[in-house]
PDB file with SEQRES, HELIX, SHEET and CRYST1 records, atoms N, CA, C and O in Angstrom:
SEQRES   1 A   60  MET ASP GLU GLY VAL GLN PRO GLN ASN SER TYR ARG VAL          
SEQRES   2 A   60  LEU LEU ASP ALA ASP GLY ASP LEU VAL TRP VAL THR GLU          
SEQRES   3 A   60  ILE ASP GLY ARG GLU VAL ARG TYR HIS LYS GLU PRO GLU          
SEQRES   4 A   60  THR SER PHE GLY GLN ARG PHE MET SER GLY PHE ILE MET          
SEQRES   5 A   60  MET LEU PRO VAL GLU HIS GLN LEU                              
HELIX    1 AA1 PRO A    7  ASN A    9  5                                   3    
HELIX    2 AA2 PHE A   42  MET A   53  1                                  12    
HELIX    3 AA3 GLU A   57  GLN A   59  5                                   3    
SHEET    1 AA1 3 ARG A  12  LEU A  15  0                                        
SHEET    2 AA1 3 LEU A  21  ILE A  27 -1                                        
SHEET    3 AA1 3 ARG A  30  TYR A  34 -1                                        
CRYST1    1.000    1.000    1.000  90.00  90.00  90.00 P 1           1          
ATOM      1  N   MET A   1      27.286  31.330 -93.189  1.00  0.00           N  
ATOM      2  CA  MET A   1      27.121  31.876 -91.918  1.00  0.00           C  
ATOM      3  C   MET A   1      25.678  32.414 -91.744  1.00  0.00           C  
ATOM      4  O   MET A   1      25.074  32.249 -90.685  1.00  0.00           O  
ATOM      5  N   ASP A   2      25.148  33.049 -92.785  1.00  0.00           N  
ATOM      6  CA  ASP A   2      23.775  33.610 -92.692  1.00  0.00           C  
ATOM      7  C   ASP A   2      22.738  32.522 -92.385  1.00  0.00           C  
ATOM      8  O   ASP A   2      21.799  32.734 -91.618  1.00  0.00           O  
ATOM      9  N   GLU A   3      22.934  31.351 -93.007  1.00  0.00           N  
ATOM     10  CA  GLU A   3      21.966  30.246 -92.763  1.00  0.00           C  
ATOM     11  C   GLU A   3      22.120  29.720 -91.344  1.00  0.00           C  
ATOM     12  O   GLU A   3      21.116  29.425 -90.696  1.00  0.00           O  
ATOM     13  N   GLY A   4      23.260  29.602 -90.874  1.00  0.00           N  
ATOM     14  CA  GLY A   4      23.505  29.030 -89.495  1.00  0.00           C  
ATOM     15  C   GLY A   4      22.864  29.890 -88.341  1.00  0.00           C  
ATOM     16  O   GLY A   4      22.500  29.360 -87.292  1.00  0.00           O  
ATOM     17  N   VAL A   5      22.748  31.182 -88.569  1.00  0.00           N  
ATOM     18  CA  VAL A   5      22.234  32.023 -87.509  1.00  0.00           C  
ATOM     19  C   VAL A   5      20.693  32.324 -87.634  1.00  0.00           C  
ATOM     20  O   VAL A   5      20.158  33.124 -86.866  1.00  0.00           O  
ATOM     21  N   GLN A   6      20.021  31.691 -88.577  1.00  0.00           N  
ATOM     22  CA  GLN A   6      18.616  31.844 -88.736  1.00  0.00           C  
ATOM     23  C   GLN A   6      17.911  31.241 -87.526  1.00  0.00           C  
ATOM     24  O   GLN A   6      18.400  30.239 -87.002  1.00  0.00           O  
ATOM     25  N   PRO A   7      16.834  31.768 -87.067  1.00  0.00           N  
ATOM     26  CA  PRO A   7      16.125  31.276 -85.859  1.00  0.00           C  
ATOM     27  C   PRO A   7      15.849  29.777 -85.900  1.00  0.00           C  
ATOM     28  O   PRO A   7      15.918  29.122 -84.860  1.00  0.00           O  
ATOM     29  N   GLN A   8      15.545  29.226 -87.038  1.00  0.00           N  
ATOM     30  CA  GLN A   8      15.208  27.788 -87.113  1.00  0.00           C  
ATOM     31  C   GLN A   8      16.432  26.908 -87.078  1.00  0.00           C  
ATOM     32  O   GLN A   8      16.320  25.687 -86.971  1.00  0.00           O  
ATOM     33  N   ASN A   9      17.619  27.525 -87.169  1.00  0.00           N  
ATOM     34  CA  ASN A   9      18.891  26.777 -87.117  1.00  0.00           C  
ATOM     35  C   ASN A   9      19.803  27.069 -85.920  1.00  0.00           C  
ATOM     36  O   ASN A   9      20.926  26.573 -85.823  1.00  0.00           O  
ATOM     37  N   SER A  10      19.279  27.883 -85.029  1.00  0.00           N  
ATOM     38  CA  SER A  10      20.134  28.286 -83.851  1.00  0.00           C  
ATOM     39  C   SER A  10      19.319  28.432 -82.600  1.00  0.00           C  
ATOM     40  O   SER A  10      18.097  28.283 -82.630  1.00  0.00           O  
ATOM     41  N   TYR A  11      19.974  28.721 -81.495  1.00  0.00           N  
ATOM     42  CA  TYR A  11      19.300  28.993 -80.225  1.00  0.00           C  
ATOM     43  C   TYR A  11      19.691  30.335 -79.710  1.00  0.00           C  
ATOM     44  O   TYR A  11      20.841  30.740 -79.886  1.00  0.00           O  
ATOM     45  N   ARG A  12      18.775  31.066 -79.068  1.00  0.00           N  
ATOM     46  CA  ARG A  12      19.128  32.267 -78.299  1.00  0.00           C  
ATOM     47  C   ARG A  12      19.115  31.815 -76.848  1.00  0.00           C  
ATOM     48  O   ARG A  12      18.215  31.079 -76.442  1.00  0.00           O  
ATOM     49  N   VAL A  13      20.069  32.229 -76.080  1.00  0.00           N  
ATOM     50  CA  VAL A  13      20.066  31.876 -74.685  1.00  0.00           C  
ATOM     51  C   VAL A  13      19.688  33.104 -73.844  1.00  0.00           C  
ATOM     52  O   VAL A  13      20.348  34.139 -73.931  1.00  0.00           O  
ATOM     53  N   LEU A  14      18.661  32.997 -73.057  1.00  0.00           N  
ATOM     54  CA  LEU A  14      18.149  34.141 -72.284  1.00  0.00           C  
ATOM     55  C   LEU A  14      18.005  33.733 -70.816  1.00  0.00           C  
ATOM     56  O   LEU A  14      18.104  32.556 -70.467  1.00  0.00           O  
ATOM     57  N   LEU A  15      17.774  34.720 -69.979  1.00  0.00           N  
ATOM     58  CA  LEU A  15      17.449  34.492 -68.571  1.00  0.00           C  
ATOM     59  C   LEU A  15      15.952  34.696 -68.412  1.00  0.00           C  
ATOM     60  O   LEU A  15      15.399  35.654 -68.952  1.00  0.00           O  
ATOM     61  N   ASP A  16      15.283  33.800 -67.670  1.00  0.00           N  
ATOM     62  CA  ASP A  16      13.911  33.997 -67.409  1.00  0.00           C  
ATOM     63  C   ASP A  16      13.802  34.837 -66.103  1.00  0.00           C  
ATOM     64  O   ASP A  16      14.807  35.273 -65.542  1.00  0.00           O  
ATOM     65  N   ALA A  17      12.587  35.036 -65.662  1.00  0.00           N  
ATOM     66  CA  ALA A  17      12.307  35.923 -64.515  1.00  0.00           C  
ATOM     67  C   ALA A  17      12.982  35.448 -63.232  1.00  0.00           C  
ATOM     68  O   ALA A  17      13.224  36.251 -62.330  1.00  0.00           O  
ATOM     69  N   ASP A  18      13.296  34.120 -63.135  1.00  0.00           N  
ATOM     70  CA  ASP A  18      13.925  33.574 -61.935  1.00  0.00           C  
ATOM     71  C   ASP A  18      15.475  33.569 -62.077  1.00  0.00           C  
ATOM     72  O   ASP A  18      16.183  33.157 -61.158  1.00  0.00           O  
ATOM     73  N   GLY A  19      15.957  34.008 -63.178  1.00  0.00           N  
ATOM     74  CA  GLY A  19      17.408  34.040 -63.425  1.00  0.00           C  
ATOM     75  C   GLY A  19      17.965  32.768 -63.975  1.00  0.00           C  
ATOM     76  O   GLY A  19      19.181  32.584 -64.014  1.00  0.00           O  
ATOM     77  N   ASP A  20      17.066  31.850 -64.420  1.00  0.00           N  
ATOM     78  CA  ASP A  20      17.566  30.557 -65.017  1.00  0.00           C  
ATOM     79  C   ASP A  20      17.677  30.733 -66.511  1.00  0.00           C  
ATOM     80  O   ASP A  20      17.047  31.599 -67.119  1.00  0.00           O  
ATOM     81  N   LEU A  21      18.540  29.839 -67.102  1.00  0.00           N  
ATOM     82  CA  LEU A  21      18.772  29.921 -68.537  1.00  0.00           C  
ATOM     83  C   LEU A  21      17.612  29.324 -69.279  1.00  0.00           C  
ATOM     84  O   LEU A  21      16.997  28.363 -68.817  1.00  0.00           O  
ATOM     85  N   VAL A  22      17.302  29.890 -70.442  1.00  0.00           N  
ATOM     86  CA  VAL A  22      16.264  29.367 -71.350  1.00  0.00           C  
ATOM     87  C   VAL A  22      16.839  29.430 -72.715  1.00  0.00           C  
ATOM     88  O   VAL A  22      17.415  30.447 -73.101  1.00  0.00           O  
ATOM     89  N   TRP A  23      16.696  28.329 -73.491  1.00  0.00           N  
ATOM     90  CA  TRP A  23      17.139  28.281 -74.885  1.00  0.00           C  
ATOM     91  C   TRP A  23      15.922  28.477 -75.743  1.00  0.00           C  
ATOM     92  O   TRP A  23      14.925  27.777 -75.568  1.00  0.00           O  
ATOM     93  N   VAL A  24      15.977  29.426 -76.684  1.00  0.00           N  
ATOM     94  CA  VAL A  24      14.859  29.727 -77.487  1.00  0.00           C  
ATOM     95  C   VAL A  24      15.203  29.495 -78.965  1.00  0.00           C  
ATOM     96  O   VAL A  24      16.251  29.947 -79.428  1.00  0.00           O  
ATOM     97  N   THR A  25      14.350  28.810 -79.695  1.00  0.00           N  
ATOM     98  CA  THR A  25      14.509  28.581 -81.145  1.00  0.00           C  
ATOM     99  C   THR A  25      13.132  28.759 -81.796  1.00  0.00           C  
ATOM    100  O   THR A  25      12.150  29.159 -81.170  1.00  0.00           O  
ATOM    101  N   GLU A  26      13.129  28.428 -83.113  1.00  0.00           N  
ATOM    102  CA  GLU A  26      11.932  28.557 -83.871  1.00  0.00           C  
ATOM    103  C   GLU A  26      11.729  27.254 -84.619  1.00  0.00           C  
ATOM    104  O   GLU A  26      12.614  26.818 -85.355  1.00  0.00           O  
ATOM    105  N   ILE A  27      10.589  26.632 -84.444  1.00  0.00           N  
ATOM    106  CA  ILE A  27      10.253  25.441 -85.184  1.00  0.00           C  
ATOM    107  C   ILE A  27       8.949  25.616 -85.811  1.00  0.00           C  
ATOM    108  O   ILE A  27       7.951  25.900 -85.149  1.00  0.00           O  
ATOM    109  N   ASP A  28       8.935  25.438 -87.197  1.00  0.00           N  
ATOM    110  CA  ASP A  28       7.739  25.686 -88.026  1.00  0.00           C  
ATOM    111  C   ASP A  28       7.138  27.062 -87.798  1.00  0.00           C  
ATOM    112  O   ASP A  28       5.916  27.210 -87.774  1.00  0.00           O  
ATOM    113  N   GLY A  29       7.961  28.042 -87.634  1.00  0.00           N  
ATOM    114  CA  GLY A  29       7.448  29.407 -87.453  1.00  0.00           C  
ATOM    115  C   GLY A  29       7.034  29.796 -86.052  1.00  0.00           C  
ATOM    116  O   GLY A  29       6.692  30.949 -85.789  1.00  0.00           O  
ATOM    117  N   ARG A  30       7.066  28.816 -85.146  1.00  0.00           N  
ATOM    118  CA  ARG A  30       6.666  29.034 -83.758  1.00  0.00           C  
ATOM    119  C   ARG A  30       7.886  29.061 -82.799  1.00  0.00           C  
ATOM    120  O   ARG A  30       8.820  28.271 -82.937  1.00  0.00           O  
ATOM    121  N   GLU A  31       7.844  29.971 -81.851  1.00  0.00           N  
ATOM    122  CA  GLU A  31       8.919  30.055 -80.859  1.00  0.00           C  
ATOM    123  C   GLU A  31       8.774  28.893 -79.877  1.00  0.00           C  
ATOM    124  O   GLU A  31       7.694  28.653 -79.339  1.00  0.00           O  
ATOM    125  N   VAL A  32       9.915  28.152 -79.643  1.00  0.00           N  
ATOM    126  CA  VAL A  32       9.950  27.064 -78.718  1.00  0.00           C  
ATOM    127  C   VAL A  32      10.979  27.398 -77.695  1.00  0.00           C  
ATOM    128  O   VAL A  32      12.070  27.846 -78.045  1.00  0.00           O  
ATOM    129  N   ARG A  33      10.671  27.196 -76.424  1.00  0.00           N  
ATOM    130  CA  ARG A  33      11.602  27.453 -75.300  1.00  0.00           C  
ATOM    131  C   ARG A  33      11.941  26.137 -74.603  1.00  0.00           C  
ATOM    132  O   ARG A  33      11.063  25.305 -74.373  1.00  0.00           O  
ATOM    133  N   TYR A  34      13.223  25.955 -74.268  1.00  0.00           N  
ATOM    134  CA  TYR A  34      13.702  24.798 -73.555  1.00  0.00           C  
ATOM    135  C   TYR A  34      14.314  25.235 -72.230  1.00  0.00           C  
ATOM    136  O   TYR A  34      15.057  26.216 -72.192  1.00  0.00           O  
ATOM    137  N   HIS A  35      14.018  24.533 -71.152  1.00  0.00           N  
ATOM    138  CA  HIS A  35      14.498  24.904 -69.864  1.00  0.00           C  
ATOM    139  C   HIS A  35      15.740  24.104 -69.508  1.00  0.00           C  
ATOM    140  O   HIS A  35      16.421  24.424 -68.533  1.00  0.00           O  
ATOM    141  N   LYS A  36      16.050  23.050 -70.297  1.00  0.00           N  
ATOM    142  CA  LYS A  36      17.276  22.306 -70.159  1.00  0.00           C  
ATOM    143  C   LYS A  36      17.987  22.414 -71.466  1.00  0.00           C  
ATOM    144  O   LYS A  36      17.353  22.600 -72.504  1.00  0.00           O  
ATOM    145  N   GLU A  37      19.334  22.298 -71.445  1.00  0.00           N  
ATOM    146  CA  GLU A  37      20.109  22.472 -72.637  1.00  0.00           C  
ATOM    147  C   GLU A  37      19.632  21.505 -73.733  1.00  0.00           C  
ATOM    148  O   GLU A  37      19.678  20.291 -73.533  1.00  0.00           O  
ATOM    149  N   PRO A  38      19.169  22.023 -74.901  1.00  0.00           N  
ATOM    150  CA  PRO A  38      18.634  21.145 -75.934  1.00  0.00           C  
ATOM    151  C   PRO A  38      19.679  20.249 -76.533  1.00  0.00           C  
ATOM    152  O   PRO A  38      20.869  20.563 -76.499  1.00  0.00           O  
ATOM    153  N   GLU A  39      19.248  19.131 -77.085  1.00  0.00           N  
ATOM    154  CA  GLU A  39      20.061  18.242 -77.798  1.00  0.00           C  
ATOM    155  C   GLU A  39      21.184  17.655 -76.902  1.00  0.00           C  
ATOM    156  O   GLU A  39      22.254  17.323 -77.412  1.00  0.00           O  
ATOM    157  N   THR A  40      20.961  17.528 -75.616  1.00  0.00           N  
ATOM    158  CA  THR A  40      21.888  16.884 -74.730  1.00  0.00           C  
ATOM    159  C   THR A  40      21.201  15.804 -73.942  1.00  0.00           C  
ATOM    160  O   THR A  40      19.998  15.882 -73.694  1.00  0.00           O  
ATOM    161  N   SER A  41      21.932  14.814 -73.551  1.00  0.00           N  
ATOM    162  CA  SER A  41      21.301  13.688 -72.751  1.00  0.00           C  
ATOM    163  C   SER A  41      21.509  14.036 -71.271  1.00  0.00           C  
ATOM    164  O   SER A  41      22.229  14.972 -70.925  1.00  0.00           O  
ATOM    165  N   PHE A  42      20.861  13.260 -70.428  1.00  0.00           N  
ATOM    166  CA  PHE A  42      21.012  13.448 -68.951  1.00  0.00           C  
ATOM    167  C   PHE A  42      22.518  13.178 -68.619  1.00  0.00           C  
ATOM    168  O   PHE A  42      23.066  13.869 -67.760  1.00  0.00           O  
ATOM    169  N   GLY A  43      23.151  12.263 -69.228  1.00  0.00           N  
ATOM    170  CA  GLY A  43      24.545  11.862 -68.947  1.00  0.00           C  
ATOM    171  C   GLY A  43      25.488  13.045 -69.245  1.00  0.00           C  
ATOM    172  O   GLY A  43      26.405  13.329 -68.474  1.00  0.00           O  
ATOM    173  N   GLN A  44      25.239  13.737 -70.394  1.00  0.00           N  
ATOM    174  CA  GLN A  44      26.060  14.847 -70.757  1.00  0.00           C  
ATOM    175  C   GLN A  44      25.899  16.023 -69.830  1.00  0.00           C  
ATOM    176  O   GLN A  44      26.877  16.686 -69.483  1.00  0.00           O  
ATOM    177  N   ARG A  45      24.685  16.287 -69.428  1.00  0.00           N  
ATOM    178  CA  ARG A  45      24.360  17.375 -68.459  1.00  0.00           C  
ATOM    179  C   ARG A  45      25.037  16.996 -67.105  1.00  0.00           C  
ATOM    180  O   ARG A  45      25.671  17.845 -66.478  1.00  0.00           O  
ATOM    181  N   PHE A  46      24.900  15.744 -66.669  1.00  0.00           N  
ATOM    182  CA  PHE A  46      25.480  15.285 -65.419  1.00  0.00           C  
ATOM    183  C   PHE A  46      27.017  15.470 -65.376  1.00  0.00           C  
ATOM    184  O   PHE A  46      27.571  16.002 -64.414  1.00  0.00           O  
ATOM    185  N   MET A  47      27.660  15.023 -66.427  1.00  0.00           N  
ATOM    186  CA  MET A  47      29.155  15.145 -66.510  1.00  0.00           C  
ATOM    187  C   MET A  47      29.527  16.661 -66.534  1.00  0.00           C  
ATOM    188  O   MET A  47      30.510  17.048 -65.902  1.00  0.00           O  
ATOM    189  N   SER A  48      28.767  17.510 -67.245  1.00  0.00           N  
ATOM    190  CA  SER A  48      29.084  18.904 -67.282  1.00  0.00           C  
ATOM    191  C   SER A  48      28.999  19.524 -65.870  1.00  0.00           C  
ATOM    192  O   SER A  48      29.858  20.305 -65.462  1.00  0.00           O  
ATOM    193  N   GLY A  49      27.974  19.161 -65.170  1.00  0.00           N  
ATOM    194  CA  GLY A  49      27.792  19.663 -63.783  1.00  0.00           C  
ATOM    195  C   GLY A  49      28.853  19.139 -62.868  1.00  0.00           C  
ATOM    196  O   GLY A  49      29.345  19.886 -62.023  1.00  0.00           O  
ATOM    197  N   PHE A  50      29.257  17.807 -63.001  1.00  0.00           N  
ATOM    198  CA  PHE A  50      30.366  17.318 -62.235  1.00  0.00           C  
ATOM    199  C   PHE A  50      31.639  17.983 -62.476  1.00  0.00           C  
ATOM    200  O   PHE A  50      32.345  18.315 -61.524  1.00  0.00           O  
ATOM    201  N   ILE A  51      31.997  18.210 -63.734  1.00  0.00           N  
ATOM    202  CA  ILE A  51      33.224  18.870 -64.080  1.00  0.00           C  
ATOM    203  C   ILE A  51      33.263  20.343 -63.506  1.00  0.00           C  
ATOM    204  O   ILE A  51      34.312  20.845 -63.102  1.00  0.00           O  
ATOM    205  N   MET A  52      32.061  20.994 -63.498  1.00  0.00           N  
ATOM    206  CA  MET A  52      32.028  22.365 -63.009  1.00  0.00           C  
ATOM    207  C   MET A  52      32.388  22.437 -61.559  1.00  0.00           C  
ATOM    208  O   MET A  52      32.766  23.518 -61.107  1.00  0.00           O  
ATOM    209  N   MET A  53      32.300  21.329 -60.747  1.00  0.00           N  
ATOM    210  CA  MET A  53      32.599  21.290 -59.364  1.00  0.00           C  
ATOM    211  C   MET A  53      34.098  21.096 -59.101  1.00  0.00           C  
ATOM    212  O   MET A  53      34.577  21.370 -58.001  1.00  0.00           O  
ATOM    213  N   LEU A  54      34.817  20.634 -60.093  1.00  0.00           N  
ATOM    214  CA  LEU A  54      36.307  20.435 -59.946  1.00  0.00           C  
ATOM    215  C   LEU A  54      37.044  21.754 -59.968  1.00  0.00           C  
ATOM    216  O   LEU A  54      36.687  22.666 -60.714  1.00  0.00           O  
ATOM    217  N   PRO A  55      38.104  21.853 -59.122  1.00  0.00           N  
ATOM    218  CA  PRO A  55      38.890  23.106 -59.110  1.00  0.00           C  
ATOM    219  C   PRO A  55      39.896  23.167 -60.191  1.00  0.00           C  
ATOM    220  O   PRO A  55      41.079  22.935 -59.942  1.00  0.00           O  
ATOM    221  N   VAL A  56      39.457  23.490 -61.465  1.00  0.00           N  
ATOM    222  CA  VAL A  56      40.320  23.445 -62.577  1.00  0.00           C  
ATOM    223  C   VAL A  56      40.538  24.852 -63.175  1.00  0.00           C  
ATOM    224  O   VAL A  56      41.265  24.952 -64.163  1.00  0.00           O  
ATOM    225  N   GLU A  57      39.962  25.933 -62.646  1.00  0.00           N  
ATOM    226  CA  GLU A  57      40.071  27.262 -63.192  1.00  0.00           C  
ATOM    227  C   GLU A  57      41.518  27.664 -63.357  1.00  0.00           C  
ATOM    228  O   GLU A  57      41.891  28.248 -64.374  1.00  0.00           O  
ATOM    229  N   HIS A  58      42.321  27.362 -62.386  1.00  0.00           N  
ATOM    230  CA  HIS A  58      43.690  27.783 -62.413  1.00  0.00           C  
ATOM    231  C   HIS A  58      44.465  27.103 -63.477  1.00  0.00           C  
ATOM    232  O   HIS A  58      45.597  27.511 -63.740  1.00  0.00           O  
ATOM    233  N   GLN A  59      43.937  26.078 -64.124  1.00  0.00           N  
ATOM    234  CA  GLN A  59      44.605  25.412 -65.207  1.00  0.00           C  
ATOM    235  C   GLN A  59      44.216  25.945 -66.562  1.00  0.00           C  
ATOM    236  O   GLN A  59      44.800  25.555 -67.573  1.00  0.00           O  
ATOM    237  N   LEU A  60      43.249  26.821 -66.602  1.00  0.00           N  
ATOM    238  CA  LEU A  60      42.836  27.372 -67.885  1.00  0.00           C  
ATOM    239  C   LEU A  60      43.804  28.341 -68.461  1.00  0.00           C  
ATOM    240  O   LEU A  60      43.571  28.877 -69.544  1.00  0.00           O  
TER     241      LEU A  60                                                      
END                                                                             
């Protein structure tokens, strides 16, 4: 568990000044910020957005 939560092995999710999500990690000792969900393809993000539009909350 300790290794998995190290900055170089994980992401922190923050809100930027505009209220948008930012994923923050550490690569070679430097902070790197992503403005799209890291390690996902366009297709995965598209499907996630499409599913969010479906009225499925009552089924959870």
